[in-house]
C-alpha positions in Angstrom: 14.7 2.4 0.2 16.9 2.2 -2.8 17.2 4.2 -6.0 18.3 2.5 -9.2 20.8 5.1 -10.0 22.7 4.5 -6.7 23.3 0.8 -7.1 25.0 -1.2 -9.8 23.0 -3.3 -12.3 21.9 -6.5 -10.5 20.7 -9.6 -12.4 18.3 -12.1 -10.8 20.9 -14.8 -11.5 23.5 -12.8 -9.5 21.4 -12.5 -6.3 22.1 -16.0 -5.2 25.7 -15.0 -4.6 24.9 -12.4 -2.0 24.4 -12.9 1.7 21.2 -11.0 2.4 20.1 -10.1 5.9 16.6 -10.5 7.2 15.1 -7.7 5.2 11.3 -7.4 5.7 10.5 -4.2 3.7 11.4 -3.6 0.1 10.8 0.0 -1.0 11.7 0.9 -4.6 12.6 4.5 -5.2 11.1 6.8 -7.8 13.3 5.8 -10.7 13.7 2.2 -9.9 12.8 -0.4 -12.6 10.1 -2.8 -11.7 12.3 -5.6 -13.1 14.9 -4.8 -10.3 12.1 -4.8 -7.7 11.0 -8.2 -8.8 14.6 -9.6 -8.7 15.1 -8.3 -5.2 11.7 -9.5 -4.1 12.5 -13.0 -5.4 15.9 -13.0 -3.5 14.3 -11.6 -0.3 11.2 -13.8 -0.4 11.9 -15.8 2.8 11.7 -12.7 5.0 9.9 -10.0 3.0 6.5 -9.0 4.4 6.2 -5.3 3.2 6.4 -3.7 -0.2 6.3 -0.1 -1.2 6.0 0.9 -4.9 6.7 4.6 -5.5 7.4 4.9 -9.2 4.8 5.6 -11.8 3.9 2.6 -14.0 5.4 2.5 -17.4 4.9 0.0 -20.2 8.1 -2.0 -19.2 6.7 -2.6 -15.7 3.5 -4.3 -16.8 5.1 -7.8 -16.5 7.3 -7.3 -13.5 4.8 -5.8 -11.1 2.3 -8.8 -11.3 5.3 -11.2 -11.1 6.4 -9.5 -7.9 2.9 -9.7 -6.4 2.6 -13.4 -7.4 5.7 -14.4 -5.4 4.6 -12.3 -2.3 0.9 -13.0 -2.5 0.6 -15.3 0.5 3.0 -13.4 2.8 2.5 -9.7 2.1 1.4 -7.9 5.3 2.0 -4.3 4.4 1.5 -2.6 1.0 2.2 1.1 0.1 1.4 2.3 -3.4 1.5 5.7 -4.9 0.3 5.0 -8.4 -3.2 3.6 -8.7 -2.3 1.9 -12.0 -0.7 -0.8 -9.8 -4.2 -1.9 -8.8 -5.2 -2.5 -12.4 -2.2 -4.8 -12.8 -2.7 -6.8 -9.6 -6.5 -7.0 -9.0 -6.6 -10.8 -9.5 -4.3 -11.5 -6.5 -5.7 -12.5 -3.1 -3.6 -11.0 -0.4 -4.6 -13.2 2.4 -2.1 -11.8 4.9 -2.4 -8.1 4.1 -2.9 -6.2 7.4 -1.9 -2.7 6.3 -2.7 -0.8 3.1 -1.3 2.7 2.4 -2.6 4.6 -0.6 -1.2 8.1 -1.3 -3.2 9.1 -4.3 -6.9 9.5 -4.9 -8.3 6.8 -7.1 -11.2 7.7 -9.3 -14.0 5.1 -8.9 -12.5 4.0 -5.6 -15.5 1.8 -5.0 -14.5 -0.4 -8.0 -11.0 -0.8 -6.7 -12.1 -1.6 -3.1 -14.4 -4.4 -4.4 -11.4 -6.2 -5.9 -10.8 -9.5 -4.4 -7.3 -8.6 -3.3 -8.8 -6.1 -0.8 -12.1 -7.7 0.2 -10.5 -11.0 1.1 -7.6 -9.3 2.9 -7.7 -8.9 6.7 -6.8 -5.2 6.5 -6.7 -3.7 10.0 -4.9 -0.5 9.2 -5.7 1.8 6.3 -3.4 4.7 5.8 -4.7 7.6 3.6 -2.3 10.3 2.2 -2.9 14.0 2.1 -3.8 14.0 -1.6 -7.3 12.7 -0.7 -7.9 15.3 2.1 -10.4 17.3 0.1 -12.4 14.2 -0.7 -12.6 13.3 3.0 -13.6 16.8 4.1 -16.4 17.1 1.6 -19.6 16.1 3.4 -21.2 15.2 0.0 -18.5 12.5 -0.6 -19.2 9.0 0.6 -15.6 7.8 0.2 -15.0 7.2 3.9 -18.3 5.5 4.4 -17.6 3.2 1.5 -14.3 2.3 2.9 -15.7 1.4 6.3 -18.3 -0.8 4.6 -15.8 -2.6 2.4 -13.0 -3.2 4.9 -14.7 -5.3 7.6 -11.5 -6.0 9.6 -10.5 -2.3 9.8 -9.5 -1.1 13.3 -7.3 1.9 12.6 -7.6 4.6 10.0 -4.4 6.7 9.8 -4.3 10.1 8.1 -0.8 10.9 7.0 0.7 14.3 6.4 -2.7 16.1 6.4 -2.9 19.9 6.8 -3.0 21.1 10.4 -6.6 22.2 10.0 -7.9 18.9 8.7 -10.9 17.4 10.3 -13.4 14.8 9.3 -17.1 15.8 8.9 -19.2 14.8 11.9 -21.0 12.1 10.0 -17.7 10.5 9.1 -16.5 10.6 12.7 -19.7 9.0 13.9 -19.4 6.3 11.3 -15.8 5.5 12.5 -17.1 5.3 16.1 -20.0 3.0 15.0 -17.5 0.7 13.2 -15.1 0.8 16.2 -12.4 2.3 14.0 -9.9 4.5 15.7 -8.6 7.6 13.8 -5.0 8.5 14.1 -2.9 11.3 12.6 0.7 11.0 11.7 3.2 13.3 9.9 5.6 10.9 8.2 5.9 7.3 9.3 7.6 4.4 7.7 5.5 1.3 6.8 7.3 -0.6 9.6 6.2 2.1 12.2 2.7 2.1 10.9 2.5 -1.7 11.2 3.2 -1.3 15.0 0.1 0.9 15.5 
């Protein structure tokens, strides 16, 4: 992971001068400009398969984030987003290689987002849900988990990250996971690379 304040200003035109190793995961820190993420993604395109976007979306990012997804559309295997606004900017992409999706914030109207082509067409096998949606998962009146199981047909592992120690799914949700042959896993804090190995 890199933070914009820790590295010098890098222009896309400068990146060709650097010898870059086989980097597979690009994780932009909280205060990192989306323009810099795009420049690095373009330079790392031959080996990049995972992308993490942590910063909230600002007006300046609205061009760079879709451009980043465009160059990685066919090869992105792992995606970690914290700001649901990213989905609004990228819903028209078809992520045909996406195996892992990690979302760390609750998304109002999740059903609308899961119906986006980028997720329905993606062969997502691993879905990682962060602790901020714990209350929505524990509420027996909520259908969030059932909706996810119906939408993600390739899903094989559901990973709950950094949940409280007393977290447990309602019995109906556990039964639905078993019926869909989805294995539930619990992790404290795992990198995207580690989660890809599950």
